[in-house]
Residue, then its C-alpha position, 0 to 999 in steps of 0.5 A: m469528465f468524471e467518466f474520464v477520471r474513473t477510466h484512468t484511476k491508476l494514471l491519476q494515482f501516479l500523477l498524485l504520487l508525483v505531486i506528493v512524493p517529492s518534498f519541497v525541493i521538487g515544488f520550489g527548488v533550492q531557492g524555494y527552500n531558502r525562502f521557506t526557512e525564513s519563517g523562523n521555525a525550529t530547525v530539525a536538520k541542516v544541509n550545506g548550512q541551510a535549515i530544514t524546519q519542523t514545519e517542512w518535516d511535518a508537511a513532508h510526513q503528511r504528504q507521505i501519509e496522503r501518498m499511501r492513502a492514495q495508493m491503498p485507500t483501505l490501508d490503516v495509515k496510523m501505522f505510518d504515524t509513528p516516531e520511526m516512520k517520521q524519522q524515515t521521512l526526515e531522512q528522506l527529506v535530507r536526502e532530497r535536499v542533498l541531491a538538490t544541492a548537488a544538482n545545483d552545484l553541478h548545474l544539472a538541468t533537464t533539456d526540452q528533448r529529455l523531458l519530451h522523451a521522458l513523457r513519451t516513454m513513461p508507462e503511466l502515460a501510455p493510455l494517452r499516446n497516439p499511434d505515432g507516439s505523441i501524447d493526446k494534448a486534450r486528454y493530457e490537459q484534461l487529466l492534469n486539470a482533474q488533479g488541479m495542475t496545468p501542463a506547465i506545473f506538471e512539466s516543471r516538477m518533472r524537470q526537477d525530478l529528472a535533474l535529481r535523478q541525474v545526480i545518482d543515476g550515473i552511479g547506480a547505472t554504471v556499477l559492475a559487479p565482478s563475477s568473482v565477487s558475485k560468485t563468492g557472495l552467491d556461493a554462500l547463499l546457495q551452498q547446500r549442506e546435507v544434515q540429519v536432525q534429531r529434535f528434543d522438543t519441550k512439548d514432549y517433556l511436559a508430562k514429566v514435570n510437575p511444578t510445585d507451589a514453591d516453584i511457581e511463587a519463585y518464578y512469579k517473584n523473580p524481577a526478571n519475570q514480572e513484566q510477563f504479568r504486568a497489566p498495562e495502564q487503562a482508562a475508562i472514558e467517555y468521548v464524543v466524535l464529530d464527523l460527517e455522519a454525525l452532522k448528517k443526522g441534523v440535516t434535512v433535505s426538502d423534496k425540491e432539493l432532491q428534485d433539483y439534484y436529480q435533474q442536475n445529475e440525470k446522466r448518472y441515473a441513465v441506464p446505458e443503451e445496449r444493442r444486440a446485433a449479428h454481422i457478416l464480415i468480408k475482410a479487407d485491411k485498409d492497406m490492401p490494394a484498391a482493386d482487392r478492396a473493391k472485390a471485397k466490397a462487391k462480395a459484401e454488396s452481393l451478400l447484402a442483396e441476398v439477406r435483404k431478399n430473405p432476412a430469415a437466412f441471415a444466420d445461415v449466410a453468415k455461417k457460410n460467408s462471414e470471415d469473422p472467426g469469432s462470430r461466424e459459427q454463431g451465425g454472426e451473433l455478437g451479443f449485447f454491446n454499448h456504443e464504445a465497444m465497437v469501432k465507430p463506423f460499426s457502432d454508428a450504423a448499429f445504433a441507427l437501426k431499428p430491431g429487425d433492420i439490416s444495414n447497408v454495407v459498412e466499411s471499417d478498418f477490418g473490412f466490410h460489414i453487413i449488420k442486422l439489429e436483433e434487440v435494444r435494451g437500456g437507454d431509459k432513466k431510473p425514476l426519482e423514487a428508485v434513487r431517492a435514498s441514495i440522492e438524499d444521502e449524497v445531498k446530506k453528505q454535501l451539506a454536512q461537508r459545508k457545515y463541517a469547518e464551522a462545526a469543527e471550530q465550535f467543537t474545538n473551542t467548546v471542549y477547551e473552554q468548558p473542560d470539566t464536561l463534554q455535555p456542552v459540546i454534545d448539546k450544541l452539536k447534537l452529538e452522541k456520548k460514547t463510553a469505552t475502556i482503553q489501554h495505553a499499550t495496544l490499540p484495536p485494529g480499524n479506524g476511528p478514535l479508539s484506534s488512533d495513537k494521537f487520541v490515546e496519547a491525549v487520553f493518557s496525557a498528564d492533564a487528562l489523568r490528573n485533572k480529569r479535564n477534556t482532552q483537546a480536539v484530536e483529528v482521528g481521520p479525514n473530517q473526523l474530530a474526537a475529544a474524551r474525558v477520563v472517568q476512571y484511571t488504573a495505573a500499570h501494575v503487576l497482577p496478583l499471583a492468584e489471578v495469573k497462577d495458571r499462566v505462571r504454572e504454564r511458564v514454569a512447566a515449559a521452562q522445566a520441560a525445556a531444561l529436561a529436553r536440553k539435558d537429553g539433547e546434550a547427552r545425545l550429542a556427547q554420544l554422537k561425538q564419541g562414535s558413529d551411532t546414528a540411531g534416532l537421527g532423521q533422514p538426510v536433508a539438504v538445506s541452504r540459507i534460502k531453502p531451510e526445509n522447515l528447520p528452525r532458523p537457529v538450526v540452519d544458522a548453526v549448520m551453515k556456520a559450522d566448520a566443514a573441514k572434517l565431516p561428519a560433524p556433530l552439532g548441538v543447537d539450543l532452541g530455548d523454550q522450544g527445546y534442543a536439536v542434535v545435528r549431524l553435518n554429512k557433506v557440503q555441496a557447492p552450487d552448480a555454476a550453470s544452474e538457472e537459480l544462480k543465473g537468476l540471482q546474479p542480476r539481483y546481486a548486481q542491483a544490490w551492489a549498485n544500491a550499495e555504491t549509490q548509498a556510499y555516494l549519498a553518504a559522501l555527498k552528505a559529508r561534503y555538504k555538512t549534513e546534520i540531523k538534529a531531531d530523533t523522533a524515536k528517542a524523543g518519543s521514548a523520553d516523552s513517555a518516560a517523563s509522562a510516566a514519571s509525572r504520574 
């Protein structure tokens, strides 16, 4: 079972995706939605008079996070636990509710034939298909059981998903992008313009400026610049973490438990048996006429008699007679292989031989084989002492997993009931006290409490800062809780000039150098407008919106927007802190209608057109069903932050 699961990891991820991605509409249908909203939870959105609750929203967002974790286990999922991503989840939930309502109104359903066709053509199920296109029922059920599903549950969700697709597939699949429209859009994208550029870079003027102390002080005191020198609020904390690693430290495993685990899982510690063999193949496809197959078999029998008389000549006989091009030149040598690597008749025969034995003629779909076994390796079992450390770690992990739920409850209650110190929870659960200084502005990369938004927000909550109380227990990862206590807090503040004077000097020098670059650039532009002097301009280069040729984006934008009615046309582009660019637009070249690039982009343009039509149709459905989104996590998050800051 476990070997099957490992073999079909990608397929399992697909099935997990199908379970997680659809919201409650997939699992329960419209009626299920209606029943769920009877809970009286806060309404965050409405579709056709039916509420979407806060609980549904939270559950859908958690499923989205689990989906990402299933697809990319090493991904830091905290990047998805943001107000913006939560808002996207809500909008997706609304979209699915709208589609479910439309499917219900249109009486769309998935027939048995369509479901069967979808299953038979689904790429993800290809490993389970038989040669005739049908699905191997036993392996199909085995795979679903590994995900905690039955075929009935899986197929019900497939029916729901296919019904939803019917609502919008008719729009996206039938949209035509007129050639005249696509040509206009793609012409703007692919049109090339030949330009010459002269750069006036800030870095080239830095040696010409020397900011005075007065310049530095003026820049520092300017309210518009103060944020550049603001230190974020920070807190020195002590904190504790409850996770499986912490619990494992308090777990002891007896020799009997190790021995029992070893015996129960002995197959995991077996070294697979492999065999090295050589063979002689006389080809005879299974569809070959019987008379021809009989001739091939007779030839194989004669060769068998020859090598049995002189086993040492096996390699020479194989080189002269074998019809397997992959092994013939090596005297039939196949190297080491396991039982599953070869077709069954061949493997069964090879694994029944002893080293030096030569088999009878073996028939397979490829023809007739004569096999000589050369060597056997593996097939034994690693001793307990060789795997003792890994077994002990695994058993400790399992025991810690069993204790985690109870320990998590004790952890949560203790940090709440004794809020003035973390010592009681440390003593009770034998945890380690840790210390750190964290900022509210940026989080370090990685996993764990210090990289958790929830944990940091708890640390900087009003109760934790004002009263120096323990934070609540915060889930910072799978099977991982953390709590902290603020030891010292420093509010956000503008750093003294003495500490940031060098940084201020750099900013002032850059601003002054950029001003000089701009002045020279504008003067050069004026000269270019008055005559045809091209001294200092770079070599002509053709640029387009998709091929900027290493030019700054502001330069490319200015070039593509410029009026090309009268050429050459001089342009000036202010690059801000980077300086200034003078550009001479020489000529415009329309894209070749027969170019491969244009042909390659046309299907993508048509797809973009179809997406636009689909979005317009969805917008119309939302209006028809009086869709209303009441929650805005981005605004709510900003408001909470502002209120928190004001309270401090």
